[in-house]
Short mmCIF file of the C-alpha atoms (twelve columns), coordinates in Angstrom:
data_MODEL
# 
_entry.id   MODEL 
# 
loop_
_atom_site.group_PDB 
_atom_site.id 
_atom_site.type_symbol 
_atom_site.label_atom_id 
_atom_site.label_alt_id 
_atom_site.label_comp_id 
_atom_site.label_asym_id 
_atom_site.label_seq_id 
_atom_site.Cartn_x 
_atom_site.Cartn_y 
_atom_site.Cartn_z 
_atom_site.pdbx_PDB_model_num 
ATOM 1   C CA . UNK A 1   35.965 57.523 -13.310 1 
ATOM 2   C CA . UNK A 2   34.855 57.053 -9.715  1 
ATOM 3   C CA . UNK A 3   31.478 55.580 -10.613 1 
ATOM 4   C CA . UNK A 4   32.981 52.898 -12.812 1 
ATOM 5   C CA . UNK A 5   35.590 52.133 -10.154 1 
ATOM 6   C CA . UNK A 6   32.836 51.639 -7.585  1 
ATOM 7   C CA . UNK A 7   31.153 48.989 -9.732  1 
ATOM 8   C CA . UNK A 8   34.427 47.233 -10.598 1 
ATOM 9   C CA . UNK A 9   35.618 47.344 -6.967  1 
ATOM 10  C CA . UNK A 10  32.356 45.827 -5.722  1 
ATOM 11  C CA . UNK A 11  32.539 43.083 -8.336  1 
ATOM 12  C CA . UNK A 12  36.184 42.171 -7.689  1 
ATOM 13  C CA . UNK A 13  35.754 42.252 -3.903  1 
ATOM 14  C CA . UNK A 14  32.782 39.906 -4.134  1 
ATOM 15  C CA . UNK A 15  34.478 37.548 -6.571  1 
ATOM 16  C CA . UNK A 16  37.600 37.169 -4.416  1 
ATOM 17  C CA . UNK A 17  35.625 36.600 -1.215  1 
ATOM 18  C CA . UNK A 18  37.167 39.686 0.411   1 
ATOM 19  C CA . UNK A 19  33.715 41.009 1.269   1 
ATOM 20  C CA . UNK A 20  33.900 38.966 4.492   1 
ATOM 21  C CA . UNK A 21  36.733 41.254 5.591   1 
ATOM 22  C CA . UNK A 22  34.966 44.507 4.691   1 
ATOM 23  C CA . UNK A 23  32.303 46.204 6.796   1 
ATOM 24  C CA . UNK A 24  29.841 47.621 4.300   1 
ATOM 25  C CA . UNK A 25  26.856 49.731 5.256   1 
ATOM 26  C CA . UNK A 26  24.325 49.837 2.437   1 
ATOM 27  C CA . UNK A 27  23.127 53.301 3.523   1 
ATOM 28  C CA . UNK A 28  26.709 54.544 3.256   1 
ATOM 29  C CA . UNK A 29  27.059 53.021 -0.207  1 
ATOM 30  C CA . UNK A 30  23.845 54.765 -1.240  1 
ATOM 31  C CA . UNK A 31  25.253 58.082 -0.012  1 
ATOM 32  C CA . UNK A 32  28.472 57.507 -1.958  1 
ATOM 33  C CA . UNK A 33  26.554 56.823 -5.157  1 
ATOM 34  C CA . UNK A 34  24.559 60.013 -4.680  1 
ATOM 35  C CA . UNK A 35  27.779 61.966 -4.085  1 
ATOM 36  C CA . UNK A 36  29.360 60.453 -7.196  1 
ATOM 37  C CA . UNK A 37  26.195 61.190 -9.208  1 
ATOM 38  C CA . UNK A 38  25.797 57.572 -10.306 1 
ATOM 39  C CA . UNK A 39  22.959 57.171 -12.763 1 
ATOM 40  C CA . UNK A 40  20.128 54.686 -12.196 1 
ATOM 41  C CA . UNK A 41  21.718 51.883 -14.216 1 
ATOM 42  C CA . UNK A 42  25.009 52.210 -12.344 1 
ATOM 43  C CA . UNK A 43  23.163 52.049 -9.030  1 
ATOM 44  C CA . UNK A 44  21.321 48.950 -10.214 1 
ATOM 45  C CA . UNK A 45  24.628 47.344 -11.175 1 
ATOM 46  C CA . UNK A 46  26.126 48.028 -7.746  1 
ATOM 47  C CA . UNK A 47  23.130 46.714 -5.794  1 
ATOM 48  C CA . UNK A 48  22.900 43.603 -7.971  1 
ATOM 49  C CA . UNK A 49  26.598 42.893 -7.440  1 
ATOM 50  C CA . UNK A 50  26.244 43.470 -3.692  1 
ATOM 51  C CA . UNK A 51  23.338 41.049 -3.565  1 
ATOM 52  C CA . UNK A 52  25.326 38.382 -5.399  1 
ATOM 53  C CA . UNK A 53  28.415 38.937 -3.235  1 
ATOM 54  C CA . UNK A 54  26.559 38.891 0.095   1 
ATOM 55  C CA . UNK A 55  24.629 35.782 -0.993  1 
ATOM 56  C CA . UNK A 56  27.904 34.017 -1.849  1 
ATOM 57  C CA . UNK A 57  29.210 34.504 1.692   1 
ATOM 58  C CA . UNK A 58  25.887 33.646 3.395   1 
ATOM 59  C CA . UNK A 59  25.110 37.138 4.666   1 
ATOM 60  C CA . UNK A 60  21.426 36.785 3.940   1 
ATOM 61  C CA . UNK A 61  20.074 39.943 5.560   1 
ATOM 62  C CA . UNK A 62  22.532 42.214 3.742   1 
ATOM 63  C CA . UNK A 63  21.845 40.381 0.474   1 
ATOM 64  C CA . UNK A 64  18.120 41.010 0.928   1 
ATOM 65  C CA . UNK A 65  18.688 44.689 1.747   1 
ATOM 66  C CA . UNK A 66  20.693 45.125 -1.442  1 
ATOM 67  C CA . UNK A 67  18.020 43.362 -3.483  1 
ATOM 68  C CA . UNK A 68  15.208 45.528 -2.100  1 
ATOM 69  C CA . UNK A 69  17.266 48.653 -2.873  1 
ATOM 70  C CA . UNK A 70  17.689 47.341 -6.413  1 
ATOM 71  C CA . UNK A 71  13.958 46.773 -6.928  1 
ATOM 72  C CA . UNK A 72  13.134 50.273 -5.667  1 
ATOM 73  C CA . UNK A 73  15.059 51.676 -8.640  1 
ATOM 74  C CA . UNK A 74  12.484 50.391 -11.143 1 
ATOM 75  C CA . UNK A 75  9.477  52.536 -12.055 1 
ATOM 76  C CA . UNK A 76  6.016  51.196 -12.779 1 
ATOM 77  C CA . UNK A 77  6.757  50.989 -16.493 1 
ATOM 78  C CA . UNK A 78  10.096 49.262 -15.867 1 
ATOM 79  C CA . UNK A 79  8.940  46.727 -13.288 1 
ATOM 80  C CA . UNK A 80  8.704  43.879 -15.790 1 
ATOM 81  C CA . UNK A 81  12.445 44.255 -16.505 1 
ATOM 82  C CA . UNK A 82  13.292 42.999 -13.027 1 
ATOM 83  C CA . UNK A 83  10.848 40.113 -12.675 1 
ATOM 84  C CA . UNK A 84  13.636 37.573 -12.140 1 
ATOM 85  C CA . UNK A 85  15.135 39.753 -9.383  1 
ATOM 86  C CA . UNK A 86  11.648 40.142 -7.901  1 
ATOM 87  C CA . UNK A 87  11.167 36.368 -7.785  1 
ATOM 88  C CA . UNK A 88  14.502 35.966 -5.974  1 
ATOM 89  C CA . UNK A 89  13.486 38.733 -3.551  1 
ATOM 90  C CA . UNK A 90  10.205 37.003 -2.709  1 
ATOM 91  C CA . UNK A 91  11.801 33.615 -2.081  1 
ATOM 92  C CA . UNK A 92  14.668 35.175 -0.095  1 
ATOM 93  C CA . UNK A 93  12.196 36.824 2.285   1 
ATOM 94  C CA . UNK A 94  10.185 33.635 2.677   1 
ATOM 95  C CA . UNK A 95  13.317 31.564 3.267   1 
ATOM 96  C CA . UNK A 96  14.887 33.869 5.864   1 
ATOM 97  C CA . UNK A 97  14.048 32.432 9.308   1 
ATOM 98  C CA . UNK A 98  13.880 35.828 11.027  1 
ATOM 99  C CA . UNK A 99  11.820 37.795 8.510   1 
ATOM 100 C CA . UNK A 100 8.085  37.713 9.222   1 
ATOM 101 C CA . UNK A 101 6.712  40.999 7.846   1 
ATOM 102 C CA . UNK A 102 6.668  41.190 4.048   1 
ATOM 103 C CA . UNK A 103 3.757  43.436 3.088   1 
ATOM 104 C CA . UNK A 104 6.158  46.240 2.051   1 
ATOM 105 C CA . UNK A 105 7.251  44.110 -0.908  1 
ATOM 106 C CA . UNK A 106 3.814  44.403 -2.493  1 
ATOM 107 C CA . UNK A 107 4.460  48.097 -3.206  1 
ATOM 108 C CA . UNK A 108 7.563  47.428 -5.308  1 
ATOM 109 C CA . UNK A 109 6.878  47.660 -9.050  1 
ATOM 110 C CA . UNK A 110 8.877  44.533 -10.026 1 
ATOM 111 C CA . UNK A 111 6.948  42.566 -7.387  1 
ATOM 112 C CA . UNK A 112 3.684  43.883 -8.806  1 
ATOM 113 C CA . UNK A 113 4.861  42.712 -12.231 1 
ATOM 114 C CA . UNK A 114 4.763  39.149 -10.829 1 
ATOM 115 C CA . UNK A 115 0.990  39.383 -10.269 1 
ATOM 116 C CA . UNK A 116 -0.651 36.254 -11.649 1 
ATOM 117 C CA . UNK A 117 2.455  34.121 -11.133 1 
ATOM 118 C CA . UNK A 118 2.898  31.500 -8.429  1 
ATOM 119 C CA . UNK A 119 5.653  33.387 -6.605  1 
ATOM 120 C CA . UNK A 120 3.324  36.392 -6.155  1 
ATOM 121 C CA . UNK A 121 0.513  34.142 -4.940  1 
ATOM 122 C CA . UNK A 122 2.882  32.525 -2.449  1 
ATOM 123 C CA . UNK A 123 4.067  35.938 -1.220  1 
ATOM 124 C CA . UNK A 124 0.472  37.013 -0.647  1 
ATOM 125 C CA . UNK A 125 -0.049 33.960 1.564   1 
ATOM 126 C CA . UNK A 126 3.025  34.821 3.647   1 
ATOM 127 C CA . UNK A 127 1.823  38.429 3.892   1 
ATOM 128 C CA . UNK A 128 -1.681 37.808 5.227   1 
ATOM 129 C CA . UNK A 129 -2.661 34.146 4.742   1 
ATOM 130 C CA . UNK A 130 -2.701 31.296 7.242   1 
ATOM 131 C CA . UNK A 131 -1.402 27.745 7.469   1 
ATOM 132 C CA . UNK A 132 -4.402 26.261 5.654   1 
ATOM 133 C CA . UNK A 133 -3.898 28.696 2.758   1 
ATOM 134 C CA . UNK A 134 -0.280 27.582 2.416   1 
ATOM 135 C CA . UNK A 135 -1.111 23.876 2.608   1 
ATOM 136 C CA . UNK A 136 -3.735 24.300 -0.109  1 
ATOM 137 C CA . UNK A 137 -1.204 26.185 -2.265  1 
ATOM 138 C CA . UNK A 138 1.404  23.474 -1.693  1 
ATOM 139 C CA . UNK A 139 -0.983 20.652 -2.591  1 
ATOM 140 C CA . UNK A 140 -1.859 22.431 -5.831  1 
ATOM 141 C CA . UNK A 141 1.729  23.377 -6.710  1 
ATOM 142 C CA . UNK A 142 4.003  20.691 -5.284  1 
ATOM 143 C CA . UNK A 143 6.500  20.806 -8.154  1 
ATOM 144 C CA . UNK A 144 6.857  24.591 -7.907  1 
ATOM 145 C CA . UNK A 145 7.469  24.582 -4.142  1 
ATOM 146 C CA . UNK A 146 9.883  21.638 -4.225  1 
ATOM 147 C CA . UNK A 147 12.131 23.532 -6.670  1 
ATOM 148 C CA . UNK A 148 12.427 26.615 -4.446  1 
ATOM 149 C CA . UNK A 149 15.490 27.461 -2.378  1 
ATOM 150 C CA . UNK A 150 13.451 26.828 0.765   1 
ATOM 151 C CA . UNK A 151 11.921 23.542 1.902   1 
ATOM 152 C CA . UNK A 152 8.265  22.758 2.471   1 
ATOM 153 C CA . UNK A 153 9.077  22.006 6.130   1 
ATOM 154 C CA . UNK A 154 10.656 25.450 6.569   1 
ATOM 155 C CA . UNK A 155 7.590  27.032 4.996   1 
ATOM 156 C CA . UNK A 156 5.329  25.125 7.362   1 
ATOM 157 C CA . UNK A 157 7.328  26.346 10.356  1 
ATOM 158 C CA . UNK A 158 7.093  29.995 9.299   1 
ATOM 159 C CA . UNK A 159 3.425  29.779 8.361   1 
ATOM 160 C CA . UNK A 160 2.598  28.272 11.763  1 
ATOM 161 C CA . UNK A 161 4.378  31.192 13.436  1 
ATOM 162 C CA . UNK A 162 2.609  33.722 11.212  1 
ATOM 163 C CA . UNK A 163 -0.757 32.077 11.832  1 
ATOM 164 C CA . UNK A 164 -0.167 32.321 15.582  1 
ATOM 165 C CA . UNK A 165 0.665  36.035 15.166  1 
ATOM 166 C CA . UNK A 166 -2.653 36.584 13.384  1 
ATOM 167 C CA . UNK A 167 -4.538 34.688 16.070  1 
ATOM 168 C CA . UNK A 168 -2.820 36.760 18.765  1 
ATOM 169 C CA . UNK A 169 -3.998 40.007 17.141  1 
ATOM 170 C CA . UNK A 170 -7.624 39.092 17.756  1 
ATOM 171 C CA . UNK A 171 -7.504 37.934 21.377  1 
ATOM 172 C CA . UNK A 172 -5.588 38.162 24.655  1 
ATOM 173 C CA . UNK A 173 -5.696 34.440 25.366  1 
ATOM 174 C CA . UNK A 174 -5.447 31.356 23.169  1 
ATOM 175 C CA . UNK A 175 -6.390 27.876 24.353  1 
ATOM 176 C CA . UNK A 176 -3.853 25.138 23.603  1 
ATOM 177 C CA . UNK A 177 -6.640 23.018 22.140  1 
ATOM 178 C CA . UNK A 178 -7.580 25.799 19.716  1 
ATOM 179 C CA . UNK A 179 -3.932 26.361 18.829  1 
ATOM 180 C CA . UNK A 180 -3.271 22.674 18.170  1 
ATOM 181 C CA . UNK A 181 -6.277 22.441 15.885  1 
ATOM 182 C CA . UNK A 182 -5.441 25.607 13.944  1 
ATOM 183 C CA . UNK A 183 -1.736 24.744 13.529  1 
ATOM 184 C CA . UNK A 184 -2.121 20.987 13.096  1 
ATOM 185 C CA . UNK A 185 0.287  20.281 15.966  1 
ATOM 186 C CA . UNK A 186 0.266  17.455 18.475  1 
ATOM 187 C CA . UNK A 187 -0.281 18.393 22.112  1 
ATOM 188 C CA . UNK A 188 3.322  17.614 23.102  1 
ATOM 189 C CA . UNK A 189 4.611  19.964 20.368  1 
ATOM 190 C CA . UNK A 190 2.576  23.000 21.413  1 
ATOM 191 C CA . UNK A 191 4.651  24.284 24.321  1 
ATOM 192 C CA . UNK A 192 8.017  24.113 22.472  1 
ATOM 193 C CA . UNK A 193 6.355  25.876 19.522  1 
ATOM 194 C CA . UNK A 194 5.027  28.709 21.713  1 
ATOM 195 C CA . UNK A 195 8.427  29.085 23.371  1 
ATOM 196 C CA . UNK A 196 9.971  29.415 19.900  1 
ATOM 197 C CA . UNK A 197 7.380  32.040 18.922  1 
ATOM 198 C CA . UNK A 198 8.083  34.092 22.062  1 
ATOM 199 C CA . UNK A 199 11.842 33.691 21.597  1 
ATOM 200 C CA . UNK A 200 11.623 34.923 18.011  1 
ATOM 201 C CA . UNK A 201 9.942  38.144 19.151  1 
ATOM 202 C CA . UNK A 202 6.858  37.323 17.110  1 
ATOM 203 C CA . UNK A 203 4.621  37.527 20.168  1 
ATOM 204 C CA . UNK A 204 5.011  38.596 23.780  1 
ATOM 205 C CA . UNK A 205 3.217  36.573 26.406  1 
ATOM 206 C CA . UNK A 206 3.447  33.684 28.809  1 
ATOM 207 C CA . UNK A 207 2.278  30.112 29.007  1 
ATOM 208 C CA . UNK A 208 -0.409 29.323 31.574  1 
ATOM 209 C CA . UNK A 209 0.252  25.589 31.805  1 
ATOM 210 C CA . UNK A 210 -2.316 24.727 34.538  1 
ATOM 211 C CA . UNK A 211 -5.121 26.278 32.464  1 
ATOM 212 C CA . UNK A 212 -3.709 25.087 29.140  1 
ATOM 213 C CA . UNK A 213 -3.548 28.438 27.402  1 
ATOM 214 C CA . UNK A 214 -1.293 31.321 26.350  1 
ATOM 215 C CA . UNK A 215 -1.724 34.856 27.680  1 
ATOM 216 C CA . UNK A 216 -0.824 37.371 24.952  1 
ATOM 217 C CA . UNK A 217 0.450  40.860 25.774  1 
ATOM 218 C CA . UNK A 218 1.449  41.936 22.229  1 
ATOM 219 C CA . UNK A 219 2.222  40.642 18.752  1 
ATOM 220 C CA . UNK A 220 3.644  41.903 15.463  1 
ATOM 221 C CA . UNK A 221 1.385  43.383 12.795  1 
ATOM 222 C CA . UNK A 222 1.812  41.287 9.685   1 
ATOM 223 C CA . UNK A 223 0.310  44.077 7.601   1 
ATOM 224 C CA . UNK A 224 -0.036 47.792 8.228   1 
ATOM 225 C CA . UNK A 225 -3.254 49.022 6.684   1 
ATOM 226 C CA . UNK A 226 -6.243 51.207 7.612   1 
ATOM 227 C CA . UNK A 227 -7.120 49.360 10.881  1 
ATOM 228 C CA . UNK A 228 -3.563 49.794 12.188  1 
ATOM 229 C CA . UNK A 229 -3.487 53.487 11.232  1 
ATOM 230 C CA . UNK A 230 -6.893 53.957 12.903  1 
ATOM 231 C CA . UNK A 231 -5.570 52.321 16.094  1 
ATOM 232 C CA . UNK A 232 -2.592 54.719 16.157  1 
ATOM 233 C CA . UNK A 233 -4.878 57.695 15.415  1 
ATOM 234 C CA . UNK A 234 -7.151 56.757 18.327  1 
ATOM 235 C CA . UNK A 235 -4.167 56.315 20.660  1 
ATOM 236 C CA . UNK A 236 -2.732 59.719 19.714  1 
ATOM 237 C CA . UNK A 237 -6.104 61.383 20.196  1 
ATOM 238 C CA . UNK A 238 -6.437 59.772 23.631  1 
ATOM 239 C CA . UNK A 239 -2.927 60.954 24.613  1 
ATOM 240 C CA . UNK A 240 -3.776 64.450 23.401  1 
ATOM 241 C CA . UNK A 241 -6.928 64.520 25.526  1 
ATOM 242 C CA . UNK A 242 -4.940 63.261 28.525  1 
ATOM 243 C CA . UNK A 243 -2.406 66.072 28.120  1 
ATOM 244 C CA . UNK A 244 -5.224 68.629 28.053  1 
ATOM 245 C CA . UNK A 245 -6.726 67.103 31.218  1 
ATOM 246 C CA . UNK A 246 -3.358 67.086 33.015  1 
ATOM 247 C CA . UNK A 247 -2.568 70.662 31.973  1 
ATOM 248 C CA . UNK A 248 -5.974 71.847 33.147  1 
ATOM 249 C CA . UNK A 249 -5.581 69.966 36.438  1 
ATOM 250 C CA . UNK A 250 -2.156 71.514 37.035  1 
ATOM 251 C CA . UNK A 251 -3.544 74.965 36.291  1 
ATOM 252 C CA . UNK A 252 -6.312 74.459 38.864  1 
ATOM 253 C CA . UNK A 253 -3.910 72.934 41.382  1 
ATOM 254 C CA . UNK A 254 -5.387 69.448 41.515  1 
ATOM 255 C CA . UNK A 255 -4.883 66.162 39.691  1 
ATOM 256 C CA . UNK A 256 -7.394 64.351 37.473  1 
ATOM 257 C CA . UNK A 257 -7.171 60.718 36.380  1 
ATOM 258 C CA . UNK A 258 -6.320 60.591 32.638  1 
ATOM 259 C CA . UNK A 259 -8.578 58.864 30.136  1 
ATOM 260 C CA . UNK A 260 -7.794 55.178 29.824  1 
ATOM 261 C CA . UNK A 261 -5.933 55.092 33.111  1 
ATOM 262 C CA . UNK A 262 -2.685 56.666 31.779  1 
# 
């Protein structure tokens, strides 16, 4: 049967290391499983095997995609069945150097099943906490952190970047002195750190070296909740009003300046 062959083929390809030679699109695999009418357990088997295979050949992003797809297949009542997968998913996101937004994980039922455990507490810090929150967690749980597949130094690096992103959401300029104090960085380390943050796409801005500050033009949203939806709602309403003004101006044969300058 085609469904069984899909699972066996994925397993054998991963075990022999041939996955390096195969271009696999997880969306395409999902479509195939729908076409073949794979049941939920068969889909779980395929995604788990894909995660293991991609991890074995150091394709971290694809491994994480497969793992998230796996966790989405568990209902609220079944979430506890995948707690070990959920723990791996949390640590994989934290460990990946290019993943900064993780709030979507909190909606997955197996992740919710971790509530009350240290891995869930750590995830919450990486979702919306700051450097001081992480340091406090580390000091209270040194043994737990030291056993993870990510080092304390790597966690510090990411939490400094995430803390900067949060600071950048609240202001257009950040003084180097304020940044050094908040991130516990020496003065000579600040400029290379900011350059790394800009290079990572975490923030957009420029360094004003003579004045000792950073000018921020935009930053990522670490979480997307009511304030972010309200901001988008207000923007859309402003654009709608501008369109009405422009249409009315064109009808009357003259031009009016839109609200907000454009």
